[in-house]
Structure formats: structure tokens, C-alpha cells
C-alpha positions in Angstrom: -5.6 15.6 27.1 -7.6 15.4 30.3 -7.5 11.6 30.4 -3.7 11.6 29.9 -3.3 14.0 32.8 -5.6 11.9 35.0 -3.5 8.7 34.1 -0.2 10.6 34.8 -1.6 11.4 38.4 -3.2 8.0 38.9 -0.5 5.5 37.5 2.7 7.6 37.7 3.9 5.8 40.9 3.3 2.5 39.2 5.8 3.4 36.4 3.6 5.2 33.9 5.3 7.9 31.9 3.1 10.2 29.7 4.8 12.2 26.9 2.8 14.4 24.5 4.1 15.2 21.1 2.9 18.3 19.4 3.7 20.3 16.3 2.8 23.5 18.3 5.6 26.0 19.3 7.0 25.7 22.8 5.1 29.0 23.7 1.7 27.4 22.4 2.5 24.2 24.3 3.0 26.1 27.6 -0.3 28.0 27.1 -2.1 24.7 26.3 -0.4 23.0 29.3 -1.6 25.8 31.6 -5.0 26.1 30.2 -5.8 22.4 30.1 -3.8 21.4 33.3 -1.3 19.2 31.5 1.0 17.6 34.1 3.2 15.5 31.8 6.0 16.2 29.5 5.3 17.9 26.2 7.8 17.8 23.3 7.9 19.3 19.9 7.1 16.8 17.1 10.1 16.6 14.9 9.7 13.4 12.8 13.3 13.4 11.6 14.6 13.2 15.3 12.2 10.4 16.3 12.8 6.7 16.0 11.7 5.1 12.8 8.8 3.4 14.2 7.3 6.8 15.3 8.1 8.6 12.1 5.2 6.8 10.4 2.5 8.5 12.6 0.6 10.8 10.3 -2.8 11.2 12.2 -3.3 13.1 15.3 -4.1 12.3 17.8 -2.4 8.9 18.0 -2.0 7.2 21.3 0.6 4.7 21.9 1.1 2.3 24.8 4.8 1.4 25.0 6.1 -1.1 27.5 9.0 -0.8 29.8 11.2 -2.4 27.2 10.4 0.1 24.4 8.0 -2.3 22.5 4.8 -0.6 21.2 2.1 -2.8 22.6 -1.0 -0.8 21.5 -1.8 2.0 18.9 -5.0 3.8 18.9 -5.5 6.3 16.1 -8.0 9.1 16.6 -9.8 10.4 19.8 -10.2 8.1 22.8 -13.6 8.3 24.5 -16.4 6.2 25.9 -15.8 2.5 25.8 -12.6 2.8 23.7 -11.1 5.0 26.3 -12.1 2.7 29.2 -10.7 -0.4 27.3 -7.4 1.4 26.6 -7.1 2.2 30.3 -7.8 -1.4 31.2 -4.9 -2.5 28.8 -2.7 0.2 30.4 -3.4 -1.1 33.9 -2.7 -4.6 32.8 0.6 -3.6 31.2 1.7 -1.9 34.4 1.1 -5.0 36.4 3.3 -7.1 34.2 6.3 -8.1 35.9 9.7 -6.7 34.7 11.3 -10.1 34.1 11.8 -10.2 30.4 15.2 -10.0 29.1 16.0 -8.4 25.8 
């Protein structure tokens, strides 16, 4: 969670939106947000209300990098740390720099 909060602060003005999904109750989410300094949106994980592409996620944590058009560009299952975390951030930065010229 700390790296997500850092990325939200660092890259938010460039268009990054961080959303955390959790099975925790809203009260537990508020407490965790306060305790861990979460500065991004937390939502309740309700698989039946998610797009089909997200309902297949069964492992937590799973981190998705979704582009401005809604395409899933990267999926990382498990904890991000060390070189894996740094590489994910490099891909995130590269994606933020892509021009918004593609048409759907």
C-alpha cells in the first residue's frame, strides 16, 4: 500500500488514478486508510459487480496497470517489492507518457 500512495501523489497530475479493491468492510477500510496513509479511492470487492475481465482475479494482492482506454496492460500477482516494484513503476511511467491519440 505505501507504494500505491506514493504513486498517487507522484503521478496523479500526469493522469494516474489509483483504486484499491478490498473485501474488508467500509469501517475496516477507513481504519486501514487512516493507519497506512492511503490517499486513493478504496472500494469494496464485489466480484458480481465488476467487469468480467476483473472477476477472474482470485489472488490478493493483484496489481493491474490499465491504460486510459481501459485496456489491461500489465498484471502482477503477489506482492511488489525490490526490482519487481521498480520495473512496474518504470512501465507505469512509460504508459503515462504515451500520447492519447489512439481511437477505439
